[in-house]
Each structure stands twice: as structure tokens, then as C-alpha cells.
C-alpha positions as CSV (number, residue, x, y, z in Angstrom):
1,M,126.8,111.7,-175.7
2,I,123.3,112.7,-174.8
3,E,122.8,113.0,-171.1
4,S,119.4,114.6,-171.0
5,H,117.1,112.9,-168.4
6,A,114.1,114.3,-170.2
7,L,115.2,112.6,-173.4
8,A,115.8,109.3,-171.6
9,D,112.3,109.5,-170.0
10,A,110.8,110.2,-173.4
11,V,112.5,107.3,-175.0
12,M,111.4,104.9,-172.2
13,A,107.8,106.3,-172.5
14,L,107.9,105.6,-176.3
15,L,109.1,102.1,-175.6
16,L,106.1,101.4,-173.3
17,I,103.7,103.0,-175.7
18,T,104.9,100.8,-178.6
19,N,104.3,97.8,-176.3
20,L,100.7,98.8,-175.8
21,L,100.2,99.5,-179.5
22,L,101.5,96.0,-180.4
23,L,99.1,94.4,-177.9
24,G,96.1,96.4,-179.3
25,F,96.8,96.3,-183.1
26,G,95.0,93.7,-185.2
27,Y,96.5,94.7,-188.5
28,L,100.0,93.2,-189.0
29,N,101.3,96.1,-191.1
30,A,100.6,98.4,-188.2
31,C,102.4,96.0,-185.8
32,V,105.4,96.0,-188.1
33,R,105.5,99.8,-188.0
34,A,105.2,99.8,-184.2
35,V,108.1,97.4,-184.0
36,A,110.1,99.6,-186.4
37,L,109.5,102.6,-184.1
38,Q,110.5,100.5,-181.1
39,G,113.6,99.4,-182.8
40,L,114.7,103.0,-183.5
41,V,114.0,103.9,-179.9
42,V,116.0,100.9,-178.5
43,G,118.8,101.7,-181.0
44,L,119.2,105.1,-179.4
45,L,119.9,103.7,-175.9
46,P,123.7,103.5,-176.2
47,L,123.8,107.2,-177.2
48,I,121.6,108.1,-174.3
49,M,123.4,106.0,-171.7
50,G,126.8,107.4,-172.6
51,G,128.8,106.7,-169.5
52,G,132.3,107.5,-170.7
53,S,132.4,105.1,-173.6
54,P,134.4,106.2,-176.7
55,L,132.3,108.1,-179.1
56,W,133.2,105.7,-182.0
57,R,131.9,102.8,-180.0
58,V,128.6,104.5,-179.1
59,A,128.1,105.7,-182.7
60,A,128.7,102.2,-184.0
61,L,126.3,100.6,-181.6
62,T,123.7,103.2,-182.3
63,A,124.0,103.0,-186.1
64,V,124.0,99.2,-186.2
65,G,121.2,98.9,-183.6
66,M,118.9,101.4,-185.3
67,G,119.7,100.0,-188.7
68,I,118.9,96.4,-187.9
69,K,116.1,96.9,-185.4
70,G,114.4,99.9,-187.0
71,V,115.0,99.3,-190.8
72,V,116.2,95.7,-191.7
73,F,113.7,93.7,-189.5
74,P,110.6,95.8,-190.5
75,R,111.5,95.6,-194.2
76,M,112.0,91.8,-194.0
77,L,108.6,91.4,-192.3
78,S,106.8,93.8,-194.6
79,K,108.1,91.8,-197.6
80,L,106.9,88.6,-195.9
81,L,103.4,90.0,-195.4
82,R,103.2,91.0,-199.0
83,D,104.4,87.6,-200.2
84,V,102.0,85.6,-198.0
85,E,99.1,88.1,-198.3
86,V,98.3,88.1,-194.6
87,R,96.7,91.3,-193.3
88,R,95.3,90.7,-189.8
89,E,95.8,88.7,-186.6
90,V,92.3,87.1,-186.5
91,E,91.1,85.7,-183.2
92,P,94.3,85.6,-181.2
93,F,94.3,83.2,-178.2
94,V,94.0,86.3,-176.0
95,G,91.8,89.2,-177.2
96,H,93.3,92.6,-177.9
97,G,91.4,94.3,-175.1
98,L,92.6,91.8,-172.5
99,S,96.1,91.9,-174.0
100,I,96.3,95.6,-173.3
101,A,95.1,95.1,-169.8
102,L,97.7,92.5,-169.2
103,G,100.3,94.8,-170.8
104,V,99.4,97.5,-168.3
105,G,99.7,94.9,-165.5
106,A,103.2,93.9,-166.8
107,M,104.2,97.6,-166.6
108,G,102.9,97.8,-163.0
109,F,104.8,94.6,-162.1
110,S,108.0,95.9,-163.7
111,L,107.8,99.2,-161.8
112,W,107.3,97.3,-158.6
113,V,110.4,95.1,-159.3
114,S,112.5,98.2,-160.1
115,S,111.3,99.9,-156.9
116,K,112.6,97.0,-154.9
117,L,116.0,97.5,-156.2
118,G,116.1,100.8,-154.4
119,P,119.6,102.3,-153.9
120,L,121.2,99.6,-156.0
121,V,120.5,101.5,-159.2
122,A,120.3,105.1,-160.3
123,A,116.9,106.6,-160.8
124,R,117.2,106.7,-164.6
125,N,118.5,103.1,-164.6
126,A,115.5,102.0,-162.5
127,W,113.2,103.5,-165.1
128,M,115.1,101.7,-167.9
129,I,115.0,98.4,-165.9
130,S,111.2,98.7,-165.5
131,A,110.7,99.5,-169.2
132,G,113.1,96.7,-170.3
133,L,111.4,94.1,-168.1
134,A,107.9,95.2,-169.3
135,T,109.1,94.9,-172.9
136,L,110.5,91.5,-172.3
137,L,107.3,90.3,-170.7
138,V,105.2,91.8,-173.6
139,G,107.4,90.0,-176.1
140,L,106.9,86.6,-174.3
141,F,103.2,87.3,-174.2
142,L,103.0,88.0,-177.9
143,I,104.8,84.8,-178.7
144,V,102.4,82.6,-176.7
145,S,99.1,84.5,-177.3
146,R,99.1,85.0,-181.1
147,R,98.2,82.5,-183.8
148,K,100.0,83.9,-186.8
149,A,103.7,83.0,-187.3
150,V,104.5,86.6,-188.2
151,S,103.0,87.8,-184.9
152,Q,105.3,85.4,-183.1
153,V,108.3,86.7,-185.0
154,L,107.3,90.2,-183.9
155,G,107.1,88.9,-180.4
156,Y,110.6,87.5,-180.6
157,I,111.9,90.9,-181.8
158,V,110.1,92.7,-178.9
159,L,111.5,90.1,-176.5
160,E,115.0,90.8,-177.8
161,N,114.5,94.6,-177.4
162,G,113.5,94.0,-173.8
163,V,116.5,91.9,-173.1
164,Y,118.8,94.5,-174.7
165,T,117.2,97.4,-172.7
166,F,117.3,95.5,-169.5
167,G,120.9,94.5,-170.1
168,L,122.1,98.0,-170.8
169,A,120.3,99.3,-167.6
170,T,121.7,96.6,-165.3
171,V,125.2,95.8,-166.7
172,G,126.0,99.1,-168.3
173,H,128.9,98.5,-170.5
174,V,129.5,95.3,-172.5
175,P,132.4,94.8,-175.0
176,L,131.5,96.1,-178.4
177,L,132.0,92.7,-180.1
178,V,129.6,91.1,-177.6
179,E,126.9,93.6,-178.3
180,L,127.3,93.4,-182.0
181,G,127.3,89.6,-181.7
182,V,123.9,89.7,-179.9
183,L,122.5,91.9,-182.7
184,M,123.7,89.5,-185.4
185,D,122.2,86.6,-183.5
186,A,118.9,88.3,-183.4
187,F,119.2,89.1,-187.1
188,V,119.9,85.5,-188.1
189,A,117.0,84.3,-185.8
190,V,114.5,86.7,-187.4
191,F,115.8,85.8,-190.9
192,I,115.3,82.1,-190.3
193,M,111.9,82.5,-188.7
194,S,110.7,84.7,-191.6
195,I,111.7,82.0,-194.1
196,A,110.0,79.4,-192.0
197,A,106.8,81.5,-191.8
198,Y,106.9,82.0,-195.6
199,H,107.2,78.3,-196.3
200,I,104.4,77.5,-193.8
201,S,102.1,79.9,-195.6
202,R,103.0,78.6,-199.0
203,E,102.6,74.9,-198.1
204,F,99.4,75.1,-196.0
205,N,97.8,78.3,-197.3
206,H,97.6,79.8,-193.8
207,M,99.9,81.1,-191.0
208,D,98.0,79.8,-188.0
209,V,100.6,78.1,-185.9
210,D,98.0,76.4,-183.7
211,L,96.7,74.5,-186.8
212,L,100.0,72.8,-187.3
213,D,99.4,70.4,-184.4
214,K,96.6,68.8,-186.5
215,L,99.0,67.6,-189.2
216,R,99.3,63.9,-189.7
217,D,101.7,61.7,-191.7
């Protein structure tokens, strides 16, 4: 197990940085790469947390988490972008500059929430709770503030990363099969949403979800 507090701090910092990158990037390929980096970072958390779990269990969770979040999801989305020939998130509901400002605000709110927990959690867990909550909020914001279906799929992945991080920090140890089940649920959800986004693009020649409310029989 890796018990270095410096490494844990670096991982949490990378998680927050990828959140800001996702809020500021307009090119979807760059967003996919940011999500890939975030997935690798989140996948490392079981290895960093340690906490007396058997080595095989930690190794399995780390390998599966990094594989699905850092490799499988990004490759699926990169293929989707090539198929539908979409490059940028043009004119999101909330501009990229304001999105970054709101993301910083979400970080501040998350730090405030974790500080209120006080002695209930260890210092490292409080840092993880704040990073996980901020990631969760950023994921929700991406889902509601972006027009492209691919961007909303990215938001769902970020949301799931936040829930996963927050859960590890607050609950600590969850049975292996439960954690693997959550990862598989996320995989199936992203797979289905990617297929739906592809068919939206092929049928209507765009991926702007807000235009779908104008459809008529």
C-alpha cells in the first residue's frame, strides 16, 4: 500500500486541476484526455487509501478502476468523436470563463463543507471529501450547462468519479463485489449514452441536445 500523504495530496490536486480543465476546454478531444487523466487518478485511490485491505483486493480495484476510467471510457468517447466528426463545444449554456469561476466556487464550498466535519474525519480524508464533493458538483454542472451529448456523457463520468472519491473518503471500505458492480454500472451507462449520442448525430446531423425539444411528430 502507498501511505504517502504527499502522494495523496498530489492526487487530490490533480483531481481538482482536471475539473478546471474540463470547465475551460472547448475542444472535446482535450476534454476526453482530461477525463482520461482524471480516471487514472481516481483509479489510484484504493492503492493510496490502503487501510489494511488485502493486497489482492486493492490491486484488483486499482487495475479495474484505472482500466475502465482511464482507458476504456476515453477510447469509447474518442471513437465516438471520430464517427460523428464533432470537434468543439460551441456556445455552451454557460461560458467557459464563468464555468471556471463557478468551478472555483464549488471547490471553496467543498472545502467549507469538509471543514465543518471537523474531528469526524482524518485530515487526509477531509481533503478527499472536499475533492470528491467538488468533482461531483462539477460533473453535475457539465451535464446541465453543455449542449453537446458527448459533453454530457463526460459530465456523467466526472460525476461518477466524484461519487467514487467521496464514497471512499467517507465510507472507507466497501465489499469488493459492490465496488466492481458500481464500476460495471458506470461502464454500461457510458456505453449506452455513447450509442445514443452516435444515433442522435447520425439522425439529425448535430449533437446539440437542446435542439431536440424542437422536434415534432
